[in-house]
C-alpha positions in Angstrom: -90.5 -1.2 -40.6 -91.7 -3.2 -37.6 -90.1 -6.4 -39.1 -86.7 -4.7 -39.4 -86.8 -3.5 -35.7 -87.2 -7.1 -34.6 -84.3 -8.4 -36.8 -81.5 -6.2 -35.3 -82.0 -7.3 -31.6 -82.0 -10.9 -32.8 -78.7 -10.3 -34.7 -77.2 -8.6 -31.6 -78.1 -11.5 -29.4 -76.5 -13.8 -31.9 -73.2 -11.9 -31.8 -73.2 -11.7 -28.0 -73.7 -15.4 -27.8 -70.9 -16.0 -30.2 -68.6 -13.7 -28.3 -69.3 -15.5 -25.0 -68.6 -18.8 -26.7 -65.2 -17.6 -27.9 -64.3 -16.3 -24.4 -65.4 -19.5 -22.9 -63.2 -21.4 -25.3 -60.2 -19.2 -24.6 -60.6 -19.7 -20.8 -60.8 -23.4 -21.4 -57.6 -23.3 -23.5 -55.9 -21.4 -20.7 -57.0 -23.7 -18.0 -55.8 -26.8 -19.9 -52.4 -25.5 -21.0 -49.8 -28.2 -20.3 -46.5 -27.2 -18.7 -43.6 -29.5 -17.6 -42.7 -29.1 -13.9 -39.6 -30.3 -12.0 -38.1 -30.1 -8.6 -34.7 -28.4 -7.8 -31.8 -30.5 -8.9 -29.4 -31.3 -6.0 -25.8 -31.8 -7.2 -22.3 -32.1 -5.7 -20.1 -30.5 -8.3 -17.1 -28.2 -8.7 -17.4 -24.5 -9.4 -14.7 -21.9 -10.0 -14.4 -18.9 -7.8 -12.6 -15.9 -9.3 -10.2 -13.6 -7.7 -8.4 -10.5 -9.1 -4.9 -11.5 -10.2 -1.6 -9.6 -10.0 0.7 -11.0 -12.8 4.4 -10.6 -12.2 7.5 -11.9 -14.0 9.6 -14.4 -12.1 12.4 -11.9 -12.4 11.9 -8.2 -13.1 14.6 -5.7 -12.3 15.5 -2.2 -13.1 18.7 -1.5 -15.0 20.3 1.6 -13.5 23.6 3.4 -14.0 26.0 2.8 -11.1 28.2 5.7 -12.3 27.9 9.2 -13.6 28.7 9.9 -17.2 27.3 10.0 -20.7 25.5 7.1 -22.4 27.8 6.5 -25.3 26.3 3.4 -27.0 23.0 1.4 -27.0 23.5 -2.1 -28.3 19.9 -3.4 -28.1 16.5 -2.4 -29.2 13.4 -2.1 -27.1 11.7 -5.4 -26.5 14.8 -7.4 -27.5 15.4 -10.9 -26.0 18.9 -10.9 -24.4 21.2 -13.4 -22.7 22.8 -13.2 -19.3 26.1 -11.2 -19.5 25.2 -9.6 -22.8 26.4 -6.0 -23.2 23.4 -3.7 -23.5 24.7 -0.2 -23.0 28.1 1.5 -22.8 28.9 4.7 -21.0 31.8 7.0 -21.8 34.8 5.4 -20.1 37.8 7.7 -20.7 37.7 9.1 -17.2 37.5 5.6 -15.7 40.3 4.4 -17.9 42.5 7.2 -16.6 41.6 6.3 -13.0 42.5 2.7 -13.6 45.8 3.5 -15.2 46.7 5.8 -12.3 45.7 3.2 -9.8 47.8 0.6 -11.6 50.8 2.9 -11.6 50.4 3.6 -7.9 50.3 -0.2 -7.2 53.6 -0.7 -9.1 55.2 2.1 -7.1 54.0 0.6 -3.9 55.4 -2.8 -4.9 58.7 -1.3 -5.8 58.9 0.6 -2.4 58.0 -2.6 -0.6 60.8 -4.5 -2.5 63.3 -1.8 -1.6 62.4 -2.0 2.1 62.6 -5.8 1.9 66.1 -5.7 0.6 67.1 -3.2 3.3 65.6 -5.5 5.9 67.7 -8.4 4.6 70.9 -6.3 4.7 70.1 -5.1 8.2 69.5 -8.6 9.4 73.0 -9.6 8.3 74.6 -6.6 9.9 72.8 -7.5 13.2 74.2 -11.0 13.0 77.7 -9.5 12.7 77.0 -7.0 15.6 77.6 -4.1 13.3 74.1 -2.5 14.0 71.8 -2.9 16.9 68.6 -4.9 17.0 66.8 -1.6 17.2 67.7 -0.9 13.6 66.4 -4.3 12.6 63.1 -3.7 14.4 62.7 -0.3 12.8 63.3 -1.8 9.3 60.7 -4.5 10.1 58.1 -1.9 10.9 58.9 0.0 7.7 58.5 -3.2 5.7 55.1 -3.9 7.2 54.0 -0.4 6.4 55.2 -0.8 2.8 53.2 -4.1 2.5 50.1 -2.3 3.8 50.6 0.4 1.1 50.7 -2.4 -1.5 47.4 -3.8 -0.2 45.9 -0.3 -0.2 47.0 0.2 -3.8 45.6 -3.2 -4.8 42.2 -2.2 -3.3 42.3 1.2 -5.2 43.1 -0.7 -8.4 40.3 -3.2 -7.8 37.8 -0.4 -7.3 39.0 1.4 -10.5 38.7 -1.9 -12.4 35.2 -2.4 -11.1 34.1 1.1 -12.1 35.7 0.7 -15.5 33.8 -2.5 -15.9 30.5 -0.8 -14.8 30.7 1.5 -17.9 29.5 -1.6 -19.7 25.9 -2.4 -18.6 25.2 -6.1 -19.0 22.0 -8.2 -18.8 21.9 -9.8 -15.3 19.9 -12.8 -16.6 18.1 -14.1 -19.7 15.1 -12.0 -20.4 13.4 -9.3 -22.5 14.2 -5.6 -22.5 11.5 -3.1 -21.7 11.2 0.4 -23.2 14.5 2.3 -23.1 14.0 5.6 -21.4 17.2 7.3 -22.5 19.0 8.0 -25.8 22.6 7.9 -26.8 24.4 11.0 -25.5 22.2 11.3 -22.4 23.9 12.4 -19.2 23.5 9.7 -16.5 23.6 10.4 -12.8 24.5 7.6 -10.4 21.2 5.5 -10.1 19.6 6.8 -13.3 17.0 4.4 -14.6 17.7 3.2 -18.2 15.2 0.3 -18.7 13.7 -2.8 -17.1 14.4 -6.5 -17.9 12.0 -9.3 -17.3 12.4 -13.1 -17.3 9.1 -14.2 -18.9 9.7 -18.0 -19.1 7.3 -18.4 -16.3 5.2 -15.9 -14.3 3.9 -15.7 -10.7 0.3 -14.7 -10.3 -0.7 -13.5 -6.9 -4.2 -13.3 -5.5 -5.7 -12.6 -2.1 -8.3 -14.7 -0.2 -10.2 -14.0 3.0 -9.5 -15.6 6.3 -12.7 -17.8 6.1 -11.7 -18.9 2.6 -8.2 -19.7 3.9 -9.7 -21.9 6.7 -11.8 -23.7 4.1 -8.6 -24.4 2.1 -6.9 -25.6 5.3 -9.1 -28.6 5.4 -7.3 -29.9 2.3 -5.7 -33.3 3.1 -2.3 -32.1 1.8 -2.3 -28.9 3.8 -0.9 -30.3 7.1 2.0 -31.9 5.3 3.3 -28.6 4.0 2.8 -29.7 0.4 -0.5 -27.9 -0.1 -1.1 -26.8 -3.7 -4.3 -26.4 -5.7 -4.6 -26.4 -9.5 -6.1 -23.2 -10.7 -6.9 -21.5 -14.0 -6.1 -18.0 -15.3 -8.7 -15.9 -17.0 -7.1 -13.2 -19.2 -8.3 -9.6 -19.5 -10.3 -10.4 -22.7 -12.2 -13.2 -20.9 -10.4 -16.1 -22.5 -8.9 -18.9 -20.5 -5.1 -19.2 -20.5 -4.2 -22.5 -22.1 -2.0 -23.7 -19.2 -3.0 -24.4 -15.5 -1.0 -23.3 -12.5 -0.4 -24.5 -9.0 -1.5 -22.2 -6.2 0.5 -22.1 -3.0 0.3 -20.1 0.2 3.3 -17.7 0.3 2.6 -15.5 3.3 2.8 -16.4 7.0 0.3 -13.8 8.3 -2.9 -12.0 7.4 -3.0 -8.4 6.1 -4.1 -6.4 9.1 -6.2 -3.9 7.1 -8.0 -6.3 4.8 -8.0 -9.6 6.7 -6.7 -11.4 3.7 -3.7 -13.6 2.9 -1.9 -14.0 -0.5 -1.5 -17.1 -2.6 0.9 -17.5 -5.6 0.2 -19.5 -8.7 3.1 -20.2 -11.1 2.2 -20.5 -14.8 4.5 -21.5 -17.7 4.9 -18.9 -20.4 6.8 -20.6 -23.3 4.7 -18.8 -25.9 5.4 -15.4 -24.3 1.7 -14.5 -24.1 1.8 -13.3 -20.5 3.6 -10.0 -19.7 4.8 -8.5 -16.4 2.1 -6.3 -14.9 -0.8 -7.8 -17.0 -4.3 -8.2 -15.4 -6.7 -11.1 -15.2 -8.5 -13.3 -12.8 -7.6 -16.5 -11.0 -10.3 -19.2 -11.1 -10.0 -21.5 -8.0 -12.0 -24.8 -8.1 -14.4 -25.1 -5.1 -16.6 -28.1 -4.3 -20.2 -27.1 -3.8 -21.3 -30.1 -1.7 -24.9 -31.0 -2.0 -26.3 -27.8 -3.5 -29.7 -27.1 -5.2 -29.6 -26.0 -8.8 -32.3 -24.7 -11.2 -32.1 -25.1 -15.0 -31.7 -22.0 -17.0 -34.8 -22.7 -19.0 -36.8 -22.2 -15.9 -35.4 -18.8 -15.1 -36.8 -15.4 -16.1 -34.4 -12.5 -15.6 -36.0 -9.0 -15.1 -33.7 -6.1 -14.2 -30.9 -8.2 -12.9 -33.2 -10.2 -10.8 -34.1 -13.9 -11.2 -37.6 -15.5 -11.1 -39.2 -18.9 -11.7 -42.8 -19.9 -11.9 -43.8 -22.1 -9.0 -46.8 -24.5 -9.1 -49.3 -23.9 -6.3 -51.6 -26.6 -4.8 -54.6 -25.3 -6.8 -52.7 -25.9 -10.1 -52.0 -22.2 -10.6 -48.6 -20.8 -11.1 -46.9 -17.9 -9.3 -43.8 -16.0 -10.2 -41.3 -16.3 -7.4 -38.0 -14.4 -7.0 -34.8 -16.2 -5.8 -31.2 -15.4 -5.3 -29.2 -17.0 -8.2 -25.6 -17.9 -7.6 -22.9 -18.9 -10.1 -23.9 -20.5 -13.4 -22.6 -24.0 -13.9 -23.2 -25.4 -17.4 -27.0 -25.0 -18.0 -27.8 -24.5 -14.3 -27.8 -21.8 -11.7 -26.9 -22.3 -8.1 -29.9 -21.5 -5.9 -28.5 -19.4 -3.0 -31.9 -18.8 -1.4 -35.6 -18.2 -2.1 -36.6 -21.7 -3.3 -37.3 -25.0 -1.4 -36.3 -28.4 -2.7 -39.9 -29.7 -2.4 -41.4 -27.0 -4.7 -42.5 -27.7 -8.2 -41.1 -25.4 -10.8 -42.1 -24.9 -14.4 -39.3 -26.3 -16.5 -39.8 -24.5 -19.8 -42.3 -22.4 -21.7 -42.4 -19.7 -19.0 -42.8 -16.9 -21.5 -46.5 -17.6 -21.9 -47.3 -17.7 -18.2 -48.6 -15.1 -15.8 -49.4 -15.0 -12.1 -52.6 -17.0 -11.1 -52.8 -18.8 -14.4 -54.2 -22.3 -14.1 -52.2 -25.0 -15.8 -52.1 -28.8 -16.4 -48.8 -29.8 -14.8 -46.8 -32.8 -16.2 -43.8 -34.0 -14.3 -40.7 -33.7 -16.5 -37.6 -35.9 -16.2 -34.4 -33.9 -16.5 
């Protein structure tokens, strides 16, 4: 029994010694972990700054009735491509046909009356020459003739107005374009000014976006700006996040800043031969901006926690510390460093998942 009591303490001491050996080994492994470190990369590159875009057709107009009457015939379907001058809708024109015929008859009567007075004028002139009638008669006939001619002109104007109204019963396409949704059906009663549909020219589209006064002043340093030929090539990002396959040219189209927002509008024109863009669509304009000499950090070095960015910085005592920084736009595999890091700091390049604050490492300079 005494022998057994001596064995257990010895075994316990052996286990304790082994445990200490394991912990000592683990600490040694931690202390000698090799990590690659780098400095911030300073680059002068181009980034794209995005702005909310307002996409508008080059031409987009409302087709409205100029007359009152019933919509008798619809010749096109919704979404149809139409040509300039093509008849799209027809209103009932019986009333306007009657008005035209009446005006035409009135003109013929006025012409006949004027001709009758003209003949009387010639006859009176001859009688005056023979001293049969006085010159007063001739003057009176001359006045009557001028009045008759005025009535002819008035009748012509009434006829022209009637012809115009009769023509307006046919509603035509003002230019080549695409028809929008048709709001009325055949047989609908139209009032003067009733909206029937819209038509858009989608061969090219204007995309408007606003920039601040400070951004405008940055653009004003462009070498072409002072020569009134300023333009900048921009990209269009569609609502689904994809890039539109064609680039556009941005130009300043306003002469003053919006008082409430302090912004000014630019317009970029984009070709649309494929018909992908539509009037009123949404998206973003991506404007290229030079960064100048700006510090960047590689994405492998960055740890993101709750929308905040961190890197592990190497201290003088070979330990690492998690340090937050303000990350800007991503460019390729790098993030712009807005603030929070210095160019002379050493940063762990990769393998940051296995690190923790205060951990001692064996730093090896890494070539990017």
